[in-house]
N, C-alpha and C positions, 0 to 999 in steps of 0.2 A: 504494500500500500504506500503510495506517495505520502510522505509525512510533511505536513504543513505546520510551521511553527510561527505563531504570532503571540509572543510572550508579553504579558503585562507585568508592571512593577508590583513587587510584593513588599509589604511593610512589616518590619519587626521580627522576621523569622531569621534570627542570626545564625549563621554558620558559614564562616569564611567569607567568600565572595559570592555566595549563592544569589543574593539580591542583585548585585551589580551585573553579574554575568547573565543571569536569567532576564534581567530587565532590558538588556541591549539586543537580545535575539530579535531578528526581523523575519518578516514573512518570506516564504519562498520554498521552492522544491529543491531537493538536494539528493545526492547520491546515497542510496542505501548502503550501509557498511558492507564491505566485502565478505565478512564472516557469515553473514546471513544468506549469502547467495551461493555458497559453495555446495558441491555435491550434485549427484544426478537427481533429476525429477523434482527440483525445487519448484515451488509455486512462485510465479512472478510477484515482485513487491506490490504491485497494484492490487493483487488478489489475496494478500496476506496481511494479518494484523500483528504487529510487533508489540508485545506486552511487557511492561515493567511491573513486577509483583512486589508489593510492599506487605511483608508478612509471608512466612514460609511454612508454618506448622498449624495444626488444628484445622480450623475452617479454611485457612489459606491452602493447605495441602489438597483439600477437596476441590477448591476453585481451580488451582493450577492443573490438577489432574483432568478436569473437564475441558479446559482450553487445549491441553496437549492431546486429547483424544477426540477432538471435534471431527465429525465424519468427513467434512470437506478438507481437512488438513490445512485449514486456512488461518491458524493461530500459531505464533511462535513466542515462547518464553525467552525474551531477549535479555532481561535483567532480573536479578533477585535481590531482595533487601530484607534483612532481619537484624534485630538487636541481640539475638540470642543464638550463639553458634550451635547449641544443642539442637534446636529446632530447624536451623538452616541446613545442617550437614546433609540430611537425606536428599533435599532438593538440589543442593550443589552437586551431589553425586549423580542425581538423575538427569540434570541439565548442565553438562560440563561446558557447553558453549555459552551459557548465560553468565555474564559478568556479575559478580556479587559485591554488594555494598552493605555496610552496617547502618549508615545514615541516609535516609531517603532524601534529605536536602542535598547532600553531596551527589547522589545519583541523579536527581533532577537537574542540578547545576551542570554536571559534566556530560550527561547523556541525553538531554531532552530532545536533541535532534535525531536520536537514534531509536525512538519508540513512538508508537501511535496512541497507546492506551495504557491505562494504569488500573490494576486490580488491587484492592485494599482489604485485608483481613487481619486486623490488629485490635488491641483493646479499644473499647468504645471511646475513651477520653481523647484519643488522637485521630479519630475518624475525620473530623471536620477540617483540621488544619492540613492534613495530607490531601484529602479530597478536594478542597478549594484550591490548593496550590497546583494540583494536577489540572483542574479545569482552567485555571488562569494560564496554563501553558497550552491550552487548547487540546488537551488529551481526553479522549473518551474515558469514561470512568465506570467501573464496576465496584460497588462499595457494599460491604457486608451489612446485614441488619444488626441492630437498628442503625439507621442511617447516621445518627449522631448521638452524642451524650446529652446534649441540651436542646430544648425546644428552639431557642434562638438560632442555634447552629443549623438545625434542619431547615429553617426558613431561608437562611443565607445560602445553603447549598442548592436549594430548590431554585432560587432566583438566579444563582450563578450558572446553573445548567442551561438556562435560557440565554443569559447574557453572552456566554462564551460558545453557545451553539455546539455542544458536544452531546454524544449519545450516552445516556446514563441508565444504569440498571442497579437496583438494590438486590442484595443476595437473599431474597426470600423466594426460593425456587418453586414453592407451591403455587405462586401466581401464574406459572406457566403450565400447571398440570391439567390433565384431562378432566379431573373432577371439578375444577372451577367452571369449565364449559358446561359440564353436565348439570351442575347446580343452577347455572344461569338459565339453561333451557327448561329445567323443571319450574323455576320461579316464573319465567315468562309464559309458560303453559298454564299457570294458575293452579299447580298441584297443591300448594299449601296456602294459597290465598295471600292476603296482606300480612306482612311480617310485623309483629308487634314487639317481640322480645327476642333477644339473642343472648345465649350463654356461652362464654369462652373460659376454658380452664386448662391448667397444666399441672404436672407433678413438680415442676421447678419451685423453689431452688433445690438443686442437688449439690450445693456447695455451702460453706458456712455463711450464715447470716444471723442477725440479731446478737452480735457479739462486739466487743470493744477491740480497737486496734492495739496490738501488743506494744508495750512501752519500749521493749528492747528487742533487737533482732539479731540474727546470725550474720556471719560474713556473707557478702554478696558473691554468688558463684562467679568464678573467673570467666566463664563463657558468656555472662550476661552484662551488657552495658546498661547499668541501672539508670544513669542520667538520661540516655536516649529512650529507655522504656518509659520513664516518667513523662517525658515530653512536656505536654501542656499542664500536667498535674503539679500541684504544689510539692515542694521538696519534703520528703518523709523518709523514714528508715525502711529498709528492706525487711520483709518478714518471710518466714518459711511457708512454702506451699502456695504462695501468691501466684507465681508463674508456673505453668502456662495457663491455668484454668480458673483458679479461685478468685481472681481479681473481680469477677462478675458481681460478687456480693458486696463490694465496697463502693459507696457512692462517688468517691473521687475518681474512680476508674471505670466502674461498670454501671449497669442500669438494671440489675436485679432480674427477677423472674419475668417481669414485664418486658424488659429490653431483650432478654434472651429469646422468648417465645411469643411475645405479643404480636409482632409483625406477622408471624406465621399463622397465629390462631385468630387474631382480630382482622387479618387481611381479607379473608373471604367475605364477611359482612361489609367491610369497608369498600371493597371493590364492587361486589354484586349489588349492594343497595345504594351505591354512590353516596356514601356518607361524607359529610363535611366535618368541620370542627364540632366537637361536643359543645353544648351550651351549659352543662352542669356536670360536676363530678363529685361523688360522695362515696363514703365507704368506711371500712374498719380494717384493723390489722392487729396481729399478735405483738403489739408493742411491749417490749421487755423493759420493765423498770421496777424499782423498789420504792414504794411510797410515792411521795410527791417531790422528793429532792433529787438533785442532780446525779448523785451516785446511782448507778444502775441504768442510766439513759445511754443508749448506744446509737447516736445519730450518724456514726461513720458508716454503718451498714444497713441494708434493707431488712424488713421484718421477716420472720420465719414464714408467715403466711398472710394473705390479705384477701379482701373481698371488696370490689369496687364497682360502682354503678355509674355508667356514662349515659347521659341523656342527649339525644339527637333530635333535630327537626328534619324530617325527610323532605325531599324536593316536592312531593305531592301534598305537603302540609301536615302529614301524619307525624305523631310522636313515636320514637323508638327508644326503648331501654336496652342497653347492652351491659351485661354483667361479666366482670372479670373475676376469676378465682384462681388462687395458686396455693402452693404449700400443702396440698392434700385436701383442700376444700373443693367440693364438687356440687353441682345442683342437686336438688331433691330427686331421688330415684324416680324414673319414669314408670308410670303404670303400664305402658305398652310393652315392657320387657318382662320376661320370665324372671322369677325371683332368684334363680341360681346363676344367671349369666353375669359376666363382668360388664358393667355398664359402659365403661370407657371403650372396651374392645367392641362391644355391640354397636356403639355409635361411630366407629370408624378409626379409633386410635389403635392401630395394629402394633403390638409391642415388638420392640427389637431388644432381645436379650432381657426381657422382663422390664423394659424401660418404657413407661407410658408417657408420651410427650404432651398430648393434649387433644382436646376436641372442641368443636363448635356445634351448637344446637340452635336451630332456627324454629321459632314458634309462630305459626301463622293462624289466620282465622279459619282455615280449612284443614290444617294438619301440621305436621312437623317434619323437618329434615335435619340431618346431621352430617358431619364429615370429620375426618382426622385433621391433623395440623396441615395447614396450607391448602385445604380443600380436597385432600386425598380421601379415597374410599367413601364417596357420598352415598347416602341411603335415606330412604323414606321410612317413616314410622306410622303404624307398626311395621316391623321388618317384612311381614308377609306381602306388603304392597310391592316390594322390589321385584317379585317374580313376574308381575304382570305389567310393570311400567313400560310404556312404549312411546317415548317422546322422540321425535326425529332429531337427528344431530343438525343443529342450525349453524354452529360456529366451528370453524376449522381448528383442528388440534395442532399443537406445537410438536414438531418432529422430536421424538425422544422424551416426550412427557416432561417430567421435572428436569431431566438431564438437558433438555433443549433450552432451558433458561439461560445457561451460559453460552450455548452455541448461538442462540438468538441475538444476544448482545454482540458477539463477534461479527455475525453477519450484518447487523444494523450499523456497527461502527465502520465496517468496510464500505457499506453502501453510502454512508454519510448522513449527517444530521438532517432529520426531517424526511428521509427517504423510506424508512421502514419502522414499523411500530415494534416496541418491546412491551413486556407485560408489567414491569415495575419501574417505570421512569420516575425520576424525581418529581417532575411537574405533574400535577393532577392525581398522583397516587402515593408514591413512596414518601415524599416529603410530608404531605398532610397526615398520612398514616403514622409516620414516626412522631410527629408533633402530638397526635392524639394518644399514642402509647405513652409518651413521656409525660403527658398531662396526668396520667395515673400515678407516675412516680412523684410528680410535684405534690399531689395530694398526700401521698405517704410521707413525704419529707416534712410536710407541715405538722404532722403529729408530734414531732420532737422539737418544735420551736418552743423554747422556754422563755417565759416573760416573768421577771421578778416583780413581786408586789409586796407592799408593806401593809400590815394590819395590826390591830390592837387586840391581843388576847386578854380576856377578863382576868386571867390568873397570872400570866407571865408578862403582860404588858406589850410593848412594841416588838413585833416579830417580822421576819421576812420569810417568804416562801415563793416557790415557782408555780406558775399556772401554765397549762398547755392549751392556750386559747385557739390553736389551730385544729384541734381534734373535733371530729364528728360534725364538722360544718359541711354544707353543700356549697362547694366553691362554684361561683358563677364565672364562666369563662368567656371572654371576648376574644375569640380565635383570630379574627382579622388583625387585631392590635396586640395579640399575645399578652393578655393582661387578665389577672384575677381581679374582679371588680368589687368583691365584698370582703376581702381580707388581704390587705396590702403586704404583710410580712411574707405571704406565700410567693410573691413575685421575685424574691431573691433567688429562687431556683430556676428561673427561666433562662438565665445566662450566668455562667461562672467566670471568674477572672483567671486568665492563664498565668502560668509561672513566668516570671520575668525572663525575657530573652526569647520567648516563644510566640511573640506577636499576638494577633487576634484575628478572628474572622469578622467581617463587617458587612452590613447591608449596603 
């Protein structure tokens, strides 16, 4: 693919001469590096997408695998980047021609003329800064779910994808699955009537939450660049078992159960019912504390479990209530199911090694439908209805089902901005969905806002204590302006401050 580079200036992301060199890059076609053209049977540059991968292990391994195995052989892993040599080593061995970097800023600075697109699968707190920098370089972007750590960041990335005219896709592969098309066809055929309620739930978290940050930590592993791993997060000590997985439970890095699975499980109703921003969010959580005093409050990590209600106004004027549950909480057992069956599995959450990831249940005026995470394994209730359902296939399926989510992005990037649709673009879907998911986290974080008050005890006289005034409110949400209108302290969680030297993302 001919690589066009029209780089814009970046502010505040310090790393050598990244700013200066990236800022002076000018538009124009150029020669594809010789190393990508060698060998028999290569695909011409105009028909191949050269990808720089930020992140090499975990979800990144899955992403990279799908590009490398694209049926059209039209994707090339040209560069690899990771802050942890332990996770990077297998990918370096697998792709010996791909040049490796530890610092994505250095890779962008030195190699931006040598790749067309960026795929990002790293901890949530660094999604936005890497993603925005890639788009400012006019690189197509595949960014793992949730799109960002903060609501504000999601809005910025959504707007940037339009400004810089790049093909974007969030890593919620269920958006491309056959089940999403099947559900849409059922709904449009009127099989369950007008949908009034939706239930979404997951077994997450399956990592530690509801705990305090350890005061002392072990030595940093020699293979891990801790400063680069922290990135935009504030300086803190390293702790055991944080990397590569358990960072998800800490608010400064991750987005908890909602961030991990919300885009997968709330995605089907968000897409199929064309939901916008919620108007109100309320709920409860297993807040861990001892009495009313500060000791025992753990605001650094998410709750062990939560139950959240999102209120939406549909385009047809109807109201919709969407319920989110995690940490083992599930909806009331359905009467349509036999008492001995596992409800999660019956509703479409097919376990992998006894791991139930989540379900979505739609309740309509005529009936009910459900699916597993991402829209997979759709079914009508009672289950006997599925034997006779015969709704014509109206919408074309994506080649490869969920696997096609990655290939679809590759094809669309090669075709060029605006030439081909993808199933999870930032504009109109992934961005607003991420904002909605993170609005649930904003609610949870208000539960631990402590406000000190003074009062006079009839026995002990003047006293001080803490109140938790953010708990058990119904937060009114002005989605267009990203603002809670009835409890100002909650707005502190819309946008966080980056660590000095890591710049900012700006509208």
